[in-house]
C-alpha positions in Angstrom: -10.7 24.9 -20.6 -8.1 22.2 -19.7 -8.9 19.2 -17.6 -6.4 19.5 -14.7 -5.9 16.6 -12.4 -6.7 17.5 -8.8 -5.7 15.9 -5.5 -8.9 13.8 -5.3 -8.8 12.4 -8.9 -6.5 9.6 -7.9 -7.7 8.8 -4.4 -7.4 5.1 -3.6 -6.1 4.1 -7.1 -4.5 0.7 -6.8 -2.1 -1.3 -9.0 -0.3 -4.5 -8.3 3.4 -5.3 -8.0 4.8 -8.7 -8.5 7.7 -10.3 -6.6 10.7 -11.2 -8.6 10.6 -14.6 -10.4 11.6 -16.0 -13.8 8.4 -15.2 -15.8 7.6 -17.4 -18.7 5.6 -14.7 -20.5 1.9 -14.4 -21.2 1.1 -17.9 -20.1 2.9 -17.7 -16.8 0.8 -19.5 -14.2 2.6 -17.9 -11.3 1.7 -14.4 -12.5 -1.8 -15.4 -13.2 -2.2 -16.9 -9.7 -0.6 -13.8 -8.1 -2.8 -11.4 -10.0 -5.9 -13.4 -9.0 -5.0 -13.5 -5.3 -4.0 -9.8 -5.0 -7.0 -8.7 -7.0 -9.2 -10.5 -4.6 -7.6 -8.8 -1.6 -7.6 -5.4 -3.2 -11.2 -5.7 -4.2 -12.1 -6.3 -0.5 -10.3 -3.2 0.8 -12.6 -1.1 2.8 -13.2 1.9 0.4 -13.6 4.5 3.1 -10.4 3.4 4.8 -8.5 3.3 1.5 -9.6 6.9 0.9 -8.4 8.0 4.3 -5.1 6.1 3.8 -4.6 7.9 0.5 -5.3 11.3 2.0 -2.9 10.5 4.8 -0.2 9.5 2.3 -0.7 12.7 0.3 -0.6 14.8 3.5 3.0 13.7 4.2 5.7 15.8 2.7 7.6 14.3 -0.2 10.4 12.3 1.5 8.4 11.9 4.7 8.9 8.6 6.5 6.1 6.4 7.9 5.2 2.9 8.7 2.0 0.8 9.0 1.9 1.7 12.7 2.0 5.4 11.9 -0.8 5.0 9.4 -2.9 2.9 11.8 -2.3 5.4 14.6 -3.5 8.2 12.4 -6.6 6.7 10.8 -7.2 3.3 12.4 -7.5 -0.2 11.0 -9.6 -1.1 8.0 -12.8 -3.1 8.4 -12.2 -6.7 7.5 -8.9 -8.5 7.1 -5.7 -6.8 8.1 -3.9 -7.9 4.9 -5.6 -4.9 3.3 -2.8 -2.7 4.7 0.0 -4.7 3.1 -1.9 -4.9 -0.2 -2.3 -1.2 -0.3 1.4 -0.6 0.6 2.5 -3.0 -2.2 0.2 -1.2 -4.6 1.6 2.2 -3.7 5.2 0.9 -3.9 4.6 -0.6 -7.4 3.2 2.8 -8.6 6.2 4.6 -7.3 4.2 6.5 -4.6 6.3 5.1 -1.8 9.6 3.3 -1.5 11.2 1.2 1.1 14.0 2.8 3.1 15.6 -0.6 3.6 15.3 -0.3 7.3 12.8 -1.7 9.8 11.5 -0.7 13.2 9.9 -2.7 16.0 6.1 -2.4 15.8 4.5 -0.6 18.7 1.1 -2.3 18.3 0.5 -5.0 20.9 -1.1 -7.3 18.3 2.2 -7.5 16.4 4.0 -9.0 19.4 7.2 -6.9 18.8 7.7 -8.0 15.2 9.6 -5.6 12.9 7.9 -3.6 10.2 9.2 -1.7 7.2 9.8 2.0 7.1 8.5 3.7 3.9 9.3 7.1 2.3 6.7 9.0 0.3 8.0 9.7 -3.2 5.0 11.1 -5.0 
């Protein structure tokens, strides 16, 4: 019997992406600091919300467009700090699960005061 991966095997998996810089290798203090800060934020992500967010992402068709506002309208905000949303999106982007469309929309959430937010496309 083969072990086949199912939809729920990878729920909430998180990896980190790193913004571009001139890395100096294994002893790069920038990378070390970035890893430590993002790991702290990712470790604090509300696990129930992360699972709902992952189910939401997987419910979209490949190529489907969405934004943080669409996600929040569908499943609500996570408990705790709102940076969890961006940390999860960065993680999905670094894993190739979503990619930026290069365009932005004005946020409809009152708490964002009309700022622009990125539009994402599901890739996996």
